C-alpha positions in Angstrom: -10.4 20.9 11.4 -11.3 24.0 13.4 -8.7 23.2 16.0 -5.7 24.1 13.8 -4.6 26.9 11.6 -3.4 26.9 8.0 0.2 25.8 7.9 0.1 23.8 11.1 1.8 20.4 11.5 -0.4 17.7 12.9 1.5 14.7 14.4 -0.3 11.4 14.5 0.5 8.6 16.9 0.4 4.9 15.9 -3.0 3.3 15.6 -5.7 2.4 13.2 -8.0 5.4 12.5 -11.2 3.9 11.1 -14.0 5.9 12.8 -15.5 9.3 12.1 -16.8 10.4 8.7 -16.9 13.8 7.0 -19.4 14.3 4.2 -17.8 16.7 1.8 -21.3 17.1 0.2 -23.8 14.7 -1.3 -22.1 14.8 -4.7 -18.5 14.3 -3.5 -19.3 11.7 -0.9 -17.5 10.9 2.4 -14.0 11.0 3.7 -12.2 9.8 6.8 -9.9 12.8 6.9 -10.6 16.2 5.4 -7.8 18.8 4.9 -9.5 22.0 3.7 -6.5 24.2 4.4 -2.7 23.7 4.2 -1.7 21.1 6.7 1.3 18.9 7.3 -0.2 15.6 8.4 2.7 13.5 9.7 2.9 10.0 11.3 5.1 10.0 14.3 6.4 6.4 13.8 9.1 5.6 11.3 7.1 2.3 10.6 4.7 3.1 7.8 2.5 0.2 8.9 2.0 1.5 12.4 -0.2 4.4 11.5 -3.2 3.5 9.4 -6.0 5.6 8.0 -8.7 3.3 6.9 -11.6 4.2 4.7 -14.7 2.1 3.9 -16.5 0.3 1.2 -20.2 0.4 0.4 -21.1 -3.2 1.1 -24.2 -3.0 -0.9 -22.2 -3.1 -4.2 -19.8 -5.8 -5.3 -17.1 -3.3 -6.2 -17.5 -1.4 -3.0 -18.3 1.9 -4.7 -21.4 3.8 -3.6 -23.0 6.5 -1.4 -21.8 4.8 1.8 -18.2 4.5 0.7 -15.5 6.5 2.5 -12.3 7.9 1.0 -9.2 8.0 3.2 -8.2 11.6 2.7 -9.8 14.5 0.8 -7.7 17.6 0.3 -9.3 20.9 -0.6 -12.5 22.8 0.1 -15.8 23.6 -1.7 -15.9 27.2 -2.9 -18.9 29.4 -3.2 -19.7 28.0 -6.6 -19.8 24.4 -5.3 -16.4 23.6 -7.0 -13.4 22.0 -5.3 -10.6 24.5 -4.7 -7.1 24.0 -3.4 -6.4 27.7 -2.8 -6.2 27.3 0.9 -5.0 23.6 1.0 -2.1 24.0 -1.5 1.2 22.8 0.0 -0.5 20.2 2.2 1.7 17.1 2.9 0.6 13.6 4.1 3.6 11.5 5.2 4.3 8.1 6.8 0.9 6.5 6.7 -0.8 3.4 5.4 -3.9 4.4 3.6 -6.2 1.5 3.0 -9.7 0.4 2.1 -10.7 3.8 0.8 -13.5 4.1 -1.8 -15.7 6.6 -3.6 -19.0 7.1 -5.3 -19.6 4.9 -8.3 -19.5 7.5 -11.1 -17.6 10.7 -12.0 -20.8 12.6 -13.0 -20.1 15.6 -10.7 -16.7 17.3 -10.1 -14.7 14.0 -10.0 -17.0 12.5 -7.4 -15.7 9.0 -8.1 -12.0 9.8 -8.2 -9.3 9.0 -5.7 -10.2 6.2 -3.2 -7.1 6.7 -1.1 -6.4 10.5 -1.6 -8.3 13.1 -3.6 -6.7 16.5 -4.4 -7.8 19.0 -7.0 -4.2 19.7 -8.0 -0.6 18.4 -7.7 0.1 21.0 -4.9 -0.8 18.4 -2.3 2.0 15.9 -1.5 1.8 12.3 -0.4 5.2 11.2 0.9 6.5 7.8 2.1 3.0 6.3 2.3 1.5 2.9 1.4 -1.8 3.2 -0.5 -3.4 -0.3 -0.6 -6.7 -1.9 -1.4 -8.4 1.3 -2.4 -11.0 1.6 -5.1 -12.6 4.4 -7.2 -14.4 5.0 -10.4 -11.0 6.3 -11.6 -7.8 6.7 -9.7 -8.2 3.8 -7.2 -5.2 4.8 -5.2 -4.9 8.6 -5.7 -6.2 11.4 -7.8 -4.5 14.7 -8.6 -1.8 14.8 -5.9 2.0 14.5 -6.1 3.2 11.1 -4.7 6.8 10.7 -3.6 8.4 7.3 -2.5 5.0 5.7 -2.1 3.9 2.1 -2.6 0.6 1.5 -4.4 -0.6 -2.0 -3.8 -3.7 -3.8 -5.0 -5.8 -0.8 -5.8 -8.5 -0.9 -8.4 -10.7 1.3 -10.6 -14.1 0.7 -12.2 -13.6 3.2 -15.0 -15.8 4.1 -18.0 -13.3 2.0 -20.1 -10.7 -0.4 -18.8 -8.0 1.4 -20.8 -8.1 4.8 -19.0 -9.3 4.2 -15.5 -6.0 4.5 -13.6 -6.3 1.8 -11.0 -3.3 3.1 -9.1 -3.3 6.8 -10.1 -5.4 9.1 -12.2 -3.9 12.5 -12.7 -1.0 14.0 -10.7 2.7 13.2 -10.4 4.7 10.3 -9.2 8.3 10.2 -8.2 10.3 7.1 -7.1 7.1 5.1 -6.5 6.3 1.4 -6.8 3.0 0.2 -8.2 2.3 -3.4 -7.3 -0.7 -5.5 -8.3 -3.1 -2.8 -9.6 -5.5 -3.5 -12.4 -8.7 -2.1 -13.9 -12.0 -3.7 -12.9 -12.0 -5.6 -16.1 -8.6 -7.1 -15.5 -6.8 -4.7 -17.9 -3.2 -4.2 -16.8 -2.1 -1.9 -19.6 -0.2 1.2 -18.6 -3.2 3.5 -19.0 -5.3 1.2 -16.9 -2.8 1.4 -14.1 -1.5 5.0 -14.5 -3.8 7.4 -16.3 -3.2 11.1 -17.2 -0.2 11.4 -14.8 3.5 12.1 -15.0 5.9 9.5 -13.5 9.6 9.6 -12.9 11.7 6.7 -11.8 8.8 4.5 -10.9 8.5 0.7 -11.0 5.4 -1.4 -12.0 5.2 -5.0 -10.9 2.6 -7.8 -10.8 0.1 -5.8 -12.9 
């Protein structure tokens, strides 16, 4: 992260990116990619399956959530009060990737620590565009939390949730535009709308196989 400045565009060549871990802090867990300042993170290939950012599950737990789990992408930084801030990261964009197998801590007891297995953002000012978010898991917001997703496919994501009716297996918080949600359910098998999309705004989206 120290190698680029706020507002820079980072071009990523095809490959599977599944090594390297950033610990945000002990309460917010681990992430494969951390964007603490405004960054345009763009896959070079037009094939969304060619450039993969892969998180990781905590194999000690059946749902994969725990201290050793790894999110795919965390947007934002920790301020002097220990809170997540998007002041410097607002306007970040992630485009053209497959984000898979991301996971979080197993509760939301501290500053949304268990939210957003694929992507976590403290606000809708981070944009996920033309991405596939698949097989990610979280306490809430299995696919994403907080960000604005445009033309994305959410496939087979899941959320543990404090209650199956409000966990948001695909998305918790944020906005969705022209997205497809395929095969996402709560841990308890609930496929109600709130179990799949919770506390978010969606426009022209399609839900199938849920």
